[in-house]
mmCIF file of the N, C-alpha and C atoms, coordinates in Angstrom:
data_MODEL
# 
_entry.id   MODEL 
# 
loop_
_atom_site.group_PDB 
_atom_site.id 
_atom_site.type_symbol 
_atom_site.label_atom_id 
_atom_site.label_alt_id 
_atom_site.label_comp_id 
_atom_site.label_asym_id 
_atom_site.label_entity_id 
_atom_site.label_seq_id 
_atom_site.pdbx_PDB_ins_code 
_atom_site.Cartn_x 
_atom_site.Cartn_y 
_atom_site.Cartn_z 
_atom_site.occupancy 
_atom_site.B_iso_or_equiv 
_atom_site.pdbx_formal_charge 
_atom_site.auth_seq_id 
_atom_site.auth_comp_id 
_atom_site.auth_asym_id 
_atom_site.auth_atom_id 
_atom_site.pdbx_PDB_model_num 
ATOM 1   N N  . UNK A 1 1  ? 5.862   -15.869 6.276  1.00 0.00 ? 1  UNK A N  1 
ATOM 2   C CA . UNK A 1 1  ? 3.990   -15.122 5.752  1.00 0.00 ? 1  UNK A CA 1 
ATOM 3   C C  . UNK A 1 1  ? 4.255   -14.662 4.435  1.00 0.00 ? 1  UNK A C  1 
ATOM 4   N N  . UNK A 1 2  ? 3.797   -14.889 3.157  1.00 0.00 ? 2  UNK A N  1 
ATOM 5   C CA . UNK A 1 2  ? 3.828   -14.219 2.086  1.00 0.00 ? 2  UNK A CA 1 
ATOM 6   C C  . UNK A 1 2  ? 2.642   -12.820 1.836  1.00 0.00 ? 2  UNK A C  1 
ATOM 7   N N  . UNK A 1 3  ? 3.116   -12.969 0.778  1.00 0.00 ? 3  UNK A N  1 
ATOM 8   C CA . UNK A 1 3  ? 2.957   -11.186 0.233  1.00 0.00 ? 3  UNK A CA 1 
ATOM 9   C C  . UNK A 1 3  ? 1.534   -11.482 0.668  1.00 0.00 ? 3  UNK A C  1 
ATOM 10  N N  . UNK A 1 4  ? 0.979   -11.866 -0.319 1.00 0.00 ? 4  UNK A N  1 
ATOM 11  C CA . UNK A 1 4  ? -1.100  -12.849 -0.306 1.00 0.00 ? 4  UNK A CA 1 
ATOM 12  C C  . UNK A 1 4  ? -1.560  -12.431 1.536  1.00 0.00 ? 4  UNK A C  1 
ATOM 13  N N  . UNK A 1 5  ? -0.423  -12.861 2.389  1.00 0.00 ? 5  UNK A N  1 
ATOM 14  C CA . UNK A 1 5  ? -0.430  -12.683 3.823  1.00 0.00 ? 5  UNK A CA 1 
ATOM 15  C C  . UNK A 1 5  ? -0.904  -11.897 4.585  1.00 0.00 ? 5  UNK A C  1 
ATOM 16  N N  . UNK A 1 6  ? 0.068   -11.328 3.611  1.00 0.00 ? 6  UNK A N  1 
ATOM 17  C CA . UNK A 1 6  ? 1.063   -9.371  4.371  1.00 0.00 ? 6  UNK A CA 1 
ATOM 18  C C  . UNK A 1 6  ? -0.773  -8.553  5.039  1.00 0.00 ? 6  UNK A C  1 
ATOM 19  N N  . UNK A 1 7  ? -1.295  -7.913  6.081  1.00 0.00 ? 7  UNK A N  1 
ATOM 20  C CA . UNK A 1 7  ? -2.033  -6.953  6.297  1.00 0.00 ? 7  UNK A CA 1 
ATOM 21  C C  . UNK A 1 7  ? -1.694  -6.419  5.233  1.00 0.00 ? 7  UNK A C  1 
ATOM 22  N N  . UNK A 1 8  ? -2.636  -4.788  4.349  1.00 0.00 ? 8  UNK A N  1 
ATOM 23  C CA . UNK A 1 8  ? -3.002  -3.932  4.233  1.00 0.00 ? 8  UNK A CA 1 
ATOM 24  C C  . UNK A 1 8  ? -1.970  -3.130  5.482  1.00 0.00 ? 8  UNK A C  1 
ATOM 25  N N  . UNK A 1 9  ? -0.971  -2.085  4.499  1.00 0.00 ? 9  UNK A N  1 
ATOM 26  C CA . UNK A 1 9  ? -0.669  -0.877  4.984  1.00 0.00 ? 9  UNK A CA 1 
ATOM 27  C C  . UNK A 1 9  ? -0.603  0.370   4.441  1.00 0.00 ? 9  UNK A C  1 
ATOM 28  N N  . UNK A 1 10 ? -1.493  0.646   5.475  1.00 0.00 ? 10 UNK A N  1 
ATOM 29  C CA . UNK A 1 10 ? -1.714  2.685   4.988  1.00 0.00 ? 10 UNK A CA 1 
ATOM 30  C C  . UNK A 1 10 ? -0.816  3.797   6.032  1.00 0.00 ? 10 UNK A C  1 
ATOM 31  N N  . UNK A 1 11 ? -0.519  4.969   5.267  1.00 0.00 ? 11 UNK A N  1 
ATOM 32  C CA . UNK A 1 11 ? 0.191   5.989   5.198  1.00 0.00 ? 11 UNK A CA 1 
ATOM 33  C C  . UNK A 1 11 ? -0.607  6.839   4.863  1.00 0.00 ? 11 UNK A C  1 
ATOM 34  N N  . UNK A 1 12 ? -0.539  7.533   6.580  1.00 0.00 ? 12 UNK A N  1 
ATOM 35  C CA . UNK A 1 12 ? -1.198  8.701   6.111  1.00 0.00 ? 12 UNK A CA 1 
ATOM 36  C C  . UNK A 1 12 ? -0.144  9.994   5.942  1.00 0.00 ? 12 UNK A C  1 
ATOM 37  N N  . UNK A 1 13 ? -0.493  10.560  5.277  1.00 0.00 ? 13 UNK A N  1 
ATOM 38  C CA . UNK A 1 13 ? 0.836   11.578  4.566  1.00 0.00 ? 13 UNK A CA 1 
ATOM 39  C C  . UNK A 1 13 ? 0.649   13.164  4.398  1.00 0.00 ? 13 UNK A C  1 
ATOM 40  N N  . UNK A 1 14 ? 1.443   14.106  4.423  1.00 0.00 ? 14 UNK A N  1 
ATOM 41  C CA . UNK A 1 14 ? 1.241   15.502  3.892  1.00 0.00 ? 14 UNK A CA 1 
ATOM 42  C C  . UNK A 1 14 ? 2.280   15.701  3.048  1.00 0.00 ? 14 UNK A C  1 
ATOM 43  N N  . UNK A 1 15 ? 2.441   16.244  1.956  1.00 0.00 ? 15 UNK A N  1 
ATOM 44  C CA . UNK A 1 15 ? 3.433   16.693  1.256  1.00 0.00 ? 15 UNK A CA 1 
ATOM 45  C C  . UNK A 1 15 ? 4.408   18.373  1.849  1.00 0.00 ? 15 UNK A C  1 
ATOM 46  N N  . UNK A 1 16 ? 3.743   18.586  3.065  1.00 0.00 ? 16 UNK A N  1 
ATOM 47  C CA . UNK A 1 16 ? 4.924   19.205  3.708  1.00 0.00 ? 16 UNK A CA 1 
ATOM 48  C C  . UNK A 1 16 ? 5.297   18.760  4.356  1.00 0.00 ? 16 UNK A C  1 
ATOM 49  N N  . UNK A 1 17 ? 5.289   17.966  4.697  1.00 0.00 ? 17 UNK A N  1 
ATOM 50  C CA . UNK A 1 17 ? 6.048   16.591  5.823  1.00 0.00 ? 17 UNK A CA 1 
ATOM 51  C C  . UNK A 1 17 ? 6.865   15.837  5.033  1.00 0.00 ? 17 UNK A C  1 
ATOM 52  N N  . UNK A 1 18 ? 8.200   16.151  5.687  1.00 0.00 ? 18 UNK A N  1 
ATOM 53  C CA . UNK A 1 18 ? 9.608   15.428  5.006  1.00 0.00 ? 18 UNK A CA 1 
ATOM 54  C C  . UNK A 1 18 ? 9.311   14.337  5.750  1.00 0.00 ? 18 UNK A C  1 
ATOM 55  N N  . UNK A 1 19 ? 8.875   13.680  6.961  1.00 0.00 ? 19 UNK A N  1 
ATOM 56  C CA . UNK A 1 19 ? 9.101   12.593  7.068  1.00 0.00 ? 19 UNK A CA 1 
ATOM 57  C C  . UNK A 1 19 ? 7.795   11.526  6.507  1.00 0.00 ? 19 UNK A C  1 
ATOM 58  N N  . UNK A 1 20 ? 6.990   12.233  5.359  1.00 0.00 ? 20 UNK A N  1 
ATOM 59  C CA . UNK A 1 20 ? 6.153   11.065  4.396  1.00 0.00 ? 20 UNK A CA 1 
ATOM 60  C C  . UNK A 1 20 ? 6.633   11.034  3.810  1.00 0.00 ? 20 UNK A C  1 
ATOM 61  N N  . UNK A 1 21 ? 7.577   12.144  3.300  1.00 0.00 ? 21 UNK A N  1 
ATOM 62  C CA . UNK A 1 21 ? 8.731   11.902  1.668  1.00 0.00 ? 21 UNK A CA 1 
ATOM 63  C C  . UNK A 1 21 ? 9.599   10.608  2.688  1.00 0.00 ? 21 UNK A C  1 
ATOM 64  N N  . UNK A 1 22 ? 9.879   10.957  3.323  1.00 0.00 ? 22 UNK A N  1 
ATOM 65  C CA . UNK A 1 22 ? 11.162  9.351   3.627  1.00 0.00 ? 22 UNK A CA 1 
ATOM 66  C C  . UNK A 1 22 ? 10.389  8.603   3.330  1.00 0.00 ? 22 UNK A C  1 
ATOM 67  N N  . UNK A 1 23 ? 9.200   7.835   4.464  1.00 0.00 ? 23 UNK A N  1 
ATOM 68  C CA . UNK A 1 23 ? 8.820   6.805   4.605  1.00 0.00 ? 23 UNK A CA 1 
ATOM 69  C C  . UNK A 1 23 ? 8.508   5.853   3.155  1.00 0.00 ? 23 UNK A C  1 
ATOM 70  N N  . UNK A 1 24 ? 7.616   7.716   2.642  1.00 0.00 ? 24 UNK A N  1 
ATOM 71  C CA . UNK A 1 24 ? 7.615   6.818   0.779  1.00 0.00 ? 24 UNK A CA 1 
ATOM 72  C C  . UNK A 1 24 ? 8.077   6.211   -0.043 1.00 0.00 ? 24 UNK A C  1 
ATOM 73  N N  . UNK A 1 25 ? 9.558   7.188   0.454  1.00 0.00 ? 25 UNK A N  1 
ATOM 74  C CA . UNK A 1 25 ? 10.062  6.869   -0.566 1.00 0.00 ? 25 UNK A CA 1 
ATOM 75  C C  . UNK A 1 25 ? 11.551  5.198   -0.101 1.00 0.00 ? 25 UNK A C  1 
ATOM 76  N N  . UNK A 1 26 ? 11.490  5.073   1.501  1.00 0.00 ? 26 UNK A N  1 
ATOM 77  C CA . UNK A 1 26 ? 11.643  3.740   1.423  1.00 0.00 ? 26 UNK A CA 1 
ATOM 78  C C  . UNK A 1 26 ? 10.256  2.951   1.358  1.00 0.00 ? 26 UNK A C  1 
ATOM 79  N N  . UNK A 1 27 ? 9.802   3.257   1.498  1.00 0.00 ? 27 UNK A N  1 
ATOM 80  C CA . UNK A 1 27 ? 8.587   1.971   0.931  1.00 0.00 ? 27 UNK A CA 1 
ATOM 81  C C  . UNK A 1 27 ? 9.052   1.224   -0.552 1.00 0.00 ? 27 UNK A C  1 
ATOM 82  N N  . UNK A 1 28 ? 8.552   2.469   -1.404 1.00 0.00 ? 28 UNK A N  1 
ATOM 83  C CA . UNK A 1 28 ? 8.575   2.304   -2.661 1.00 0.00 ? 28 UNK A CA 1 
ATOM 84  C C  . UNK A 1 28 ? 10.347  1.482   -3.046 1.00 0.00 ? 28 UNK A C  1 
ATOM 85  N N  . UNK A 1 29 ? 11.221  2.161   -1.925 1.00 0.00 ? 29 UNK A N  1 
ATOM 86  C CA . UNK A 1 29 ? 12.839  1.268   -3.105 1.00 0.00 ? 29 UNK A CA 1 
ATOM 87  C C  . UNK A 1 29 ? 12.872  0.144   -2.413 1.00 0.00 ? 29 UNK A C  1 
ATOM 88  N N  . UNK A 1 30 ? 12.539  -0.222  -1.076 1.00 0.00 ? 30 UNK A N  1 
ATOM 89  C CA . UNK A 1 30 ? 11.556  -1.969  -1.355 1.00 0.00 ? 30 UNK A CA 1 
ATOM 90  C C  . UNK A 1 30 ? 10.714  -2.773  -1.331 1.00 0.00 ? 30 UNK A C  1 
ATOM 91  N N  . UNK A 1 31 ? 9.956   -1.601  -1.997 1.00 0.00 ? 31 UNK A N  1 
ATOM 92  C CA . UNK A 1 31 ? 9.041   -2.610  -3.473 1.00 0.00 ? 31 UNK A CA 1 
ATOM 93  C C  . UNK A 1 31 ? 7.853   -3.050  -2.453 1.00 0.00 ? 31 UNK A C  1 
ATOM 94  N N  . UNK A 1 32 ? 8.303   -2.540  -1.345 1.00 0.00 ? 32 UNK A N  1 
ATOM 95  C CA . UNK A 1 32 ? 6.226   -2.100  0.100  1.00 0.00 ? 32 UNK A CA 1 
ATOM 96  C C  . UNK A 1 32 ? 4.809   -1.183  -0.970 1.00 0.00 ? 32 UNK A C  1 
ATOM 97  N N  . UNK A 1 33 ? 3.961   -2.526  -1.061 1.00 0.00 ? 33 UNK A N  1 
ATOM 98  C CA . UNK A 1 33 ? 3.064   -1.538  -1.498 1.00 0.00 ? 33 UNK A CA 1 
ATOM 99  C C  . UNK A 1 33 ? 2.673   -1.319  -0.141 1.00 0.00 ? 33 UNK A C  1 
ATOM 100 N N  . UNK A 1 34 ? 1.839   0.039   -0.713 1.00 0.00 ? 34 UNK A N  1 
ATOM 101 C CA . UNK A 1 34 ? 1.222   0.496   0.487  1.00 0.00 ? 34 UNK A CA 1 
ATOM 102 C C  . UNK A 1 34 ? 0.077   1.570   -0.213 1.00 0.00 ? 34 UNK A C  1 
ATOM 103 N N  . UNK A 1 35 ? -0.856  2.383   0.757  1.00 0.00 ? 35 UNK A N  1 
ATOM 104 C CA . UNK A 1 35 ? -2.036  2.857   0.342  1.00 0.00 ? 35 UNK A CA 1 
ATOM 105 C C  . UNK A 1 35 ? -1.643  3.933   0.832  1.00 0.00 ? 35 UNK A C  1 
ATOM 106 N N  . UNK A 1 36 ? -1.308  4.879   0.418  1.00 0.00 ? 36 UNK A N  1 
ATOM 107 C CA . UNK A 1 36 ? -1.453  6.634   0.556  1.00 0.00 ? 36 UNK A CA 1 
ATOM 108 C C  . UNK A 1 36 ? -2.128  7.357   1.081  1.00 0.00 ? 36 UNK A C  1 
ATOM 109 N N  . UNK A 1 37 ? -2.870  7.845   1.838  1.00 0.00 ? 37 UNK A N  1 
ATOM 110 C CA . UNK A 1 37 ? -3.969  9.144   2.359  1.00 0.00 ? 37 UNK A CA 1 
ATOM 111 C C  . UNK A 1 37 ? -2.983  10.131  1.911  1.00 0.00 ? 37 UNK A C  1 
ATOM 112 N N  . UNK A 1 38 ? -3.079  10.637  1.682  1.00 0.00 ? 38 UNK A N  1 
ATOM 113 C CA . UNK A 1 38 ? -2.635  12.841  1.297  1.00 0.00 ? 38 UNK A CA 1 
ATOM 114 C C  . UNK A 1 38 ? -3.298  13.160  2.169  1.00 0.00 ? 38 UNK A C  1 
ATOM 115 N N  . UNK A 1 39 ? -3.335  13.431  3.216  1.00 0.00 ? 39 UNK A N  1 
ATOM 116 C CA . UNK A 1 39 ? -4.861  14.673  4.032  1.00 0.00 ? 39 UNK A CA 1 
ATOM 117 C C  . UNK A 1 39 ? -4.870  16.018  3.767  1.00 0.00 ? 39 UNK A C  1 
ATOM 118 N N  . UNK A 1 40 ? -3.929  16.243  3.123  1.00 0.00 ? 40 UNK A N  1 
ATOM 119 C CA . UNK A 1 40 ? -4.117  18.096  1.769  1.00 0.00 ? 40 UNK A CA 1 
ATOM 120 C C  . UNK A 1 40 ? -4.807  17.371  0.981  1.00 0.00 ? 40 UNK A C  1 
ATOM 121 N N  . UNK A 1 41 ? -4.924  16.903  0.502  1.00 0.00 ? 41 UNK A N  1 
ATOM 122 C CA . UNK A 1 41 ? -6.119  16.156  -0.973 1.00 0.00 ? 41 UNK A CA 1 
ATOM 123 C C  . UNK A 1 41 ? -7.586  15.492  -0.200 1.00 0.00 ? 41 UNK A C  1 
ATOM 124 N N  . UNK A 1 42 ? -7.216  14.792  0.634  1.00 0.00 ? 42 UNK A N  1 
ATOM 125 C CA . UNK A 1 42 ? -8.769  13.762  1.492  1.00 0.00 ? 42 UNK A CA 1 
ATOM 126 C C  . UNK A 1 42 ? -8.732  14.791  2.722  1.00 0.00 ? 42 UNK A C  1 
ATOM 127 N N  . UNK A 1 43 ? -9.237  15.586  3.005  1.00 0.00 ? 43 UNK A N  1 
ATOM 128 C CA . UNK A 1 43 ? -9.540  16.466  4.652  1.00 0.00 ? 43 UNK A CA 1 
ATOM 129 C C  . UNK A 1 43 ? -10.184 15.762  5.177  1.00 0.00 ? 43 UNK A C  1 
ATOM 130 N N  . UNK A 1 44 ? -11.381 15.010  4.979  1.00 0.00 ? 44 UNK A N  1 
ATOM 131 C CA . UNK A 1 44 ? -12.215 13.574  5.614  1.00 0.00 ? 44 UNK A CA 1 
ATOM 132 C C  . UNK A 1 44 ? -11.800 13.467  6.207  1.00 0.00 ? 44 UNK A C  1 
ATOM 133 N N  . UNK A 1 45 ? -10.242 12.353  5.587  1.00 0.00 ? 45 UNK A N  1 
ATOM 134 C CA . UNK A 1 45 ? -9.594  11.690  6.784  1.00 0.00 ? 45 UNK A CA 1 
ATOM 135 C C  . UNK A 1 45 ? -9.061  12.414  7.916  1.00 0.00 ? 45 UNK A C  1 
ATOM 136 N N  . UNK A 1 46 ? -8.956  13.190  7.950  1.00 0.00 ? 46 UNK A N  1 
ATOM 137 C CA . UNK A 1 46 ? -8.103  14.278  9.083  1.00 0.00 ? 46 UNK A CA 1 
ATOM 138 C C  . UNK A 1 46 ? -8.710  13.599  10.426 1.00 0.00 ? 46 UNK A C  1 
ATOM 139 N N  . UNK A 1 47 ? -9.929  13.848  10.446 1.00 0.00 ? 47 UNK A N  1 
ATOM 140 C CA . UNK A 1 47 ? -10.495 12.338  12.117 1.00 0.00 ? 47 UNK A CA 1 
ATOM 141 C C  . UNK A 1 47 ? -10.320 11.236  12.163 1.00 0.00 ? 47 UNK A C  1 
ATOM 142 N N  . UNK A 1 48 ? -9.638  11.163  10.998 1.00 0.00 ? 48 UNK A N  1 
ATOM 143 C CA . UNK A 1 48 ? -8.918  9.136   11.342 1.00 0.00 ? 48 UNK A CA 1 
ATOM 144 C C  . UNK A 1 48 ? -7.532  9.449   11.755 1.00 0.00 ? 48 UNK A C  1 
ATOM 145 N N  . UNK A 1 49 ? -6.689  10.144  10.796 1.00 0.00 ? 49 UNK A N  1 
ATOM 146 C CA . UNK A 1 49 ? -5.318  10.488  11.577 1.00 0.00 ? 49 UNK A CA 1 
ATOM 147 C C  . UNK A 1 49 ? -5.735  11.291  13.166 1.00 0.00 ? 49 UNK A C  1 
ATOM 148 N N  . UNK A 1 50 ? -6.250  11.873  13.843 1.00 0.00 ? 50 UNK A N  1 
ATOM 149 C CA . UNK A 1 50 ? -6.229  12.234  14.590 1.00 0.00 ? 50 UNK A CA 1 
ATOM 150 C C  . UNK A 1 50 ? -6.664  11.219  15.680 1.00 0.00 ? 50 UNK A C  1 
ATOM 151 N N  . UNK A 1 51 ? -7.748  10.590  15.768 1.00 0.00 ? 51 UNK A N  1 
ATOM 152 C CA . UNK A 1 51 ? -8.002  9.338   16.313 1.00 0.00 ? 51 UNK A CA 1 
ATOM 153 C C  . UNK A 1 51 ? -6.974  8.078   16.137 1.00 0.00 ? 51 UNK A C  1 
ATOM 154 N N  . UNK A 1 52 ? -5.924  8.066   15.266 1.00 0.00 ? 52 UNK A N  1 
ATOM 155 C CA . UNK A 1 52 ? -5.835  7.101   15.462 1.00 0.00 ? 52 UNK A CA 1 
ATOM 156 C C  . UNK A 1 52 ? -4.045  7.534   15.968 1.00 0.00 ? 52 UNK A C  1 
ATOM 157 N N  . UNK A 1 53 ? -3.911  8.739   16.175 1.00 0.00 ? 53 UNK A N  1 
ATOM 158 C CA . UNK A 1 53 ? -2.624  9.932   16.232 1.00 0.00 ? 53 UNK A CA 1 
ATOM 159 C C  . UNK A 1 53 ? -2.842  10.551  17.899 1.00 0.00 ? 53 UNK A C  1 
ATOM 160 N N  . UNK A 1 54 ? -3.650  9.274   18.642 1.00 0.00 ? 54 UNK A N  1 
ATOM 161 C CA . UNK A 1 54 ? -3.975  10.168  20.318 1.00 0.00 ? 54 UNK A CA 1 
ATOM 162 C C  . UNK A 1 54 ? -4.924  12.004  19.820 1.00 0.00 ? 54 UNK A C  1 
ATOM 163 N N  . UNK A 1 55 ? -5.058  12.147  19.136 1.00 0.00 ? 55 UNK A N  1 
ATOM 164 C CA . UNK A 1 55 ? -5.372  13.621  19.167 1.00 0.00 ? 55 UNK A CA 1 
ATOM 165 C C  . UNK A 1 55 ? -4.916  14.470  18.327 1.00 0.00 ? 55 UNK A C  1 
ATOM 166 N N  . UNK A 1 56 ? -3.456  13.465  17.931 1.00 0.00 ? 56 UNK A N  1 
ATOM 167 C CA . UNK A 1 56 ? -2.797  14.311  16.783 1.00 0.00 ? 56 UNK A CA 1 
ATOM 168 C C  . UNK A 1 56 ? -2.971  14.644  15.864 1.00 0.00 ? 56 UNK A C  1 
ATOM 169 N N  . UNK A 1 57 ? -2.492  15.627  15.158 1.00 0.00 ? 57 UNK A N  1 
ATOM 170 C CA . UNK A 1 57 ? -2.811  16.025  13.497 1.00 0.00 ? 57 UNK A CA 1 
ATOM 171 C C  . UNK A 1 57 ? -1.193  15.604  12.871 1.00 0.00 ? 57 UNK A C  1 
ATOM 172 N N  . UNK A 1 58 ? -0.158  14.649  12.717 1.00 0.00 ? 58 UNK A N  1 
ATOM 173 C CA . UNK A 1 58 ? 1.130   14.453  12.399 1.00 0.00 ? 58 UNK A CA 1 
ATOM 174 C C  . UNK A 1 58 ? 0.764   13.714  11.855 1.00 0.00 ? 58 UNK A C  1 
ATOM 175 N N  . UNK A 1 59 ? 1.649   13.892  10.959 1.00 0.00 ? 59 UNK A N  1 
ATOM 176 C CA . UNK A 1 59 ? 2.211   12.729  10.184 1.00 0.00 ? 59 UNK A CA 1 
ATOM 177 C C  . UNK A 1 59 ? 3.447   12.569  9.924  1.00 0.00 ? 59 UNK A C  1 
ATOM 178 N N  . UNK A 1 60 ? 3.818   11.151  9.847  1.00 0.00 ? 60 UNK A N  1 
ATOM 179 C CA . UNK A 1 60 ? 2.963   10.345  8.914  1.00 0.00 ? 60 UNK A CA 1 
ATOM 180 C C  . UNK A 1 60 ? 2.658   9.551   10.632 1.00 0.00 ? 60 UNK A C  1 
ATOM 181 N N  . UNK A 1 61 ? 1.580   8.646   9.524  1.00 0.00 ? 61 UNK A N  1 
ATOM 182 C CA . UNK A 1 61 ? 0.627   7.759   10.707 1.00 0.00 ? 61 UNK A CA 1 
ATOM 183 C C  . UNK A 1 61 ? 1.001   6.421   9.755  1.00 0.00 ? 61 UNK A C  1 
ATOM 184 N N  . UNK A 1 62 ? 1.633   5.441   9.934  1.00 0.00 ? 62 UNK A N  1 
ATOM 185 C CA . UNK A 1 62 ? 0.899   4.410   9.032  1.00 0.00 ? 62 UNK A CA 1 
ATOM 186 C C  . UNK A 1 62 ? 0.518   2.793   10.093 1.00 0.00 ? 62 UNK A C  1 
ATOM 187 N N  . UNK A 1 63 ? -0.438  2.606   9.551  1.00 0.00 ? 63 UNK A N  1 
ATOM 188 C CA . UNK A 1 63 ? -1.395  1.504   9.877  1.00 0.00 ? 63 UNK A CA 1 
ATOM 189 C C  . UNK A 1 63 ? -1.051  -0.287  8.876  1.00 0.00 ? 63 UNK A C  1 
ATOM 190 N N  . UNK A 1 64 ? -0.330  -0.686  10.043 1.00 0.00 ? 64 UNK A N  1 
ATOM 191 C CA . UNK A 1 64 ? -0.136  -1.541  9.582  1.00 0.00 ? 64 UNK A CA 1 
ATOM 192 C C  . UNK A 1 64 ? -1.491  -3.066  10.307 1.00 0.00 ? 64 UNK A C  1 
ATOM 193 N N  . UNK A 1 65 ? -1.935  -3.359  9.550  1.00 0.00 ? 65 UNK A N  1 
ATOM 194 C CA . UNK A 1 65 ? -3.112  -3.993  10.726 1.00 0.00 ? 65 UNK A CA 1 
ATOM 195 C C  . UNK A 1 65 ? -3.303  -3.069  11.289 1.00 0.00 ? 65 UNK A C  1 
ATOM 196 N N  . UNK A 1 66 ? -3.686  -3.744  12.490 1.00 0.00 ? 66 UNK A N  1 
ATOM 197 C CA . UNK A 1 66 ? -3.674  -3.510  14.186 1.00 0.00 ? 66 UNK A CA 1 
ATOM 198 C C  . UNK A 1 66 ? -2.446  -2.458  14.843 1.00 0.00 ? 66 UNK A C  1 
ATOM 199 N N  . UNK A 1 67 ? -1.365  -2.357  14.112 1.00 0.00 ? 67 UNK A N  1 
ATOM 200 C CA . UNK A 1 67 ? -0.566  -1.730  14.956 1.00 0.00 ? 67 UNK A CA 1 
ATOM 201 C C  . UNK A 1 67 ? -0.439  -0.460  14.027 1.00 0.00 ? 67 UNK A C  1 
ATOM 202 N N  . UNK A 1 68 ? -0.375  0.249   15.208 1.00 0.00 ? 68 UNK A N  1 
ATOM 203 C CA . UNK A 1 68 ? 0.044   2.633   14.233 1.00 0.00 ? 68 UNK A CA 1 
ATOM 204 C C  . UNK A 1 68 ? 1.183   2.775   14.986 1.00 0.00 ? 68 UNK A C  1 
ATOM 205 N N  . UNK A 1 69 ? 1.731   3.335   14.002 1.00 0.00 ? 69 UNK A N  1 
ATOM 206 C CA . UNK A 1 69 ? 2.955   3.718   14.387 1.00 0.00 ? 69 UNK A CA 1 
ATOM 207 C C  . UNK A 1 69 ? 3.240   5.438   13.715 1.00 0.00 ? 69 UNK A C  1 
ATOM 208 N N  . UNK A 1 70 ? 3.377   6.231   14.839 1.00 0.00 ? 70 UNK A N  1 
ATOM 209 C CA . UNK A 1 70 ? 3.499   7.371   14.209 1.00 0.00 ? 70 UNK A CA 1 
ATOM 210 C C  . UNK A 1 70 ? 5.031   7.772   14.527 1.00 0.00 ? 70 UNK A C  1 
ATOM 211 N N  . UNK A 1 71 ? 5.019   8.279   13.199 1.00 0.00 ? 71 UNK A N  1 
ATOM 212 C CA . UNK A 1 71 ? 6.253   8.877   12.271 1.00 0.00 ? 71 UNK A CA 1 
ATOM 213 C C  . UNK A 1 71 ? 7.758   7.925   11.712 1.00 0.00 ? 71 UNK A C  1 
ATOM 214 N N  . UNK A 1 72 ? 8.219   8.032   11.702 1.00 0.00 ? 72 UNK A N  1 
ATOM 215 C CA . UNK A 1 72 ? 9.325   7.274   10.439 1.00 0.00 ? 72 UNK A CA 1 
ATOM 216 C C  . UNK A 1 72 ? 10.649  7.451   11.085 1.00 0.00 ? 72 UNK A C  1 
ATOM 217 N N  . UNK A 1 73 ? 10.484  5.835   11.360 1.00 0.00 ? 73 UNK A N  1 
ATOM 218 C CA . UNK A 1 73 ? 12.218  5.532   12.057 1.00 0.00 ? 73 UNK A CA 1 
ATOM 219 C C  . UNK A 1 73 ? 12.197  6.205   13.335 1.00 0.00 ? 73 UNK A C  1 
ATOM 220 N N  . UNK A 1 74 ? 11.178  6.101   13.883 1.00 0.00 ? 74 UNK A N  1 
ATOM 221 C CA . UNK A 1 74 ? 11.759  7.304   15.552 1.00 0.00 ? 74 UNK A CA 1 
ATOM 222 C C  . UNK A 1 74 ? 11.587  7.936   15.707 1.00 0.00 ? 74 UNK A C  1 
ATOM 223 N N  . UNK A 1 75 ? 10.674  9.041   14.838 1.00 0.00 ? 75 UNK A N  1 
ATOM 224 C CA . UNK A 1 75 ? 10.930  10.254  14.670 1.00 0.00 ? 75 UNK A CA 1 
ATOM 225 C C  . UNK A 1 75 ? 10.049  10.831  13.765 1.00 0.00 ? 75 UNK A C  1 
ATOM 226 N N  . UNK A 1 76 ? 9.345   12.055  14.060 1.00 0.00 ? 76 UNK A N  1 
ATOM 227 C CA . UNK A 1 76 ? 8.488   12.654  12.831 1.00 0.00 ? 76 UNK A CA 1 
ATOM 228 C C  . UNK A 1 76 ? 7.155   12.809  13.626 1.00 0.00 ? 76 UNK A C  1 
# 
């Protein structure tokens, strides 16, 4: 799969969440492009975050295409 074929990566974050910081640093170090939605800056995105996270307000939530991952490397 080429970079052009890669689905958009969306990462819901919060500045007080160390796992949000960790995923951003990891992706940046790997050169992975992603769209960050900081819920402290964009509170209107909280309902989307809660829907993706099964009703919980937790970060990070990573969306790659149709796949949703809560946390980072199994924690968070």
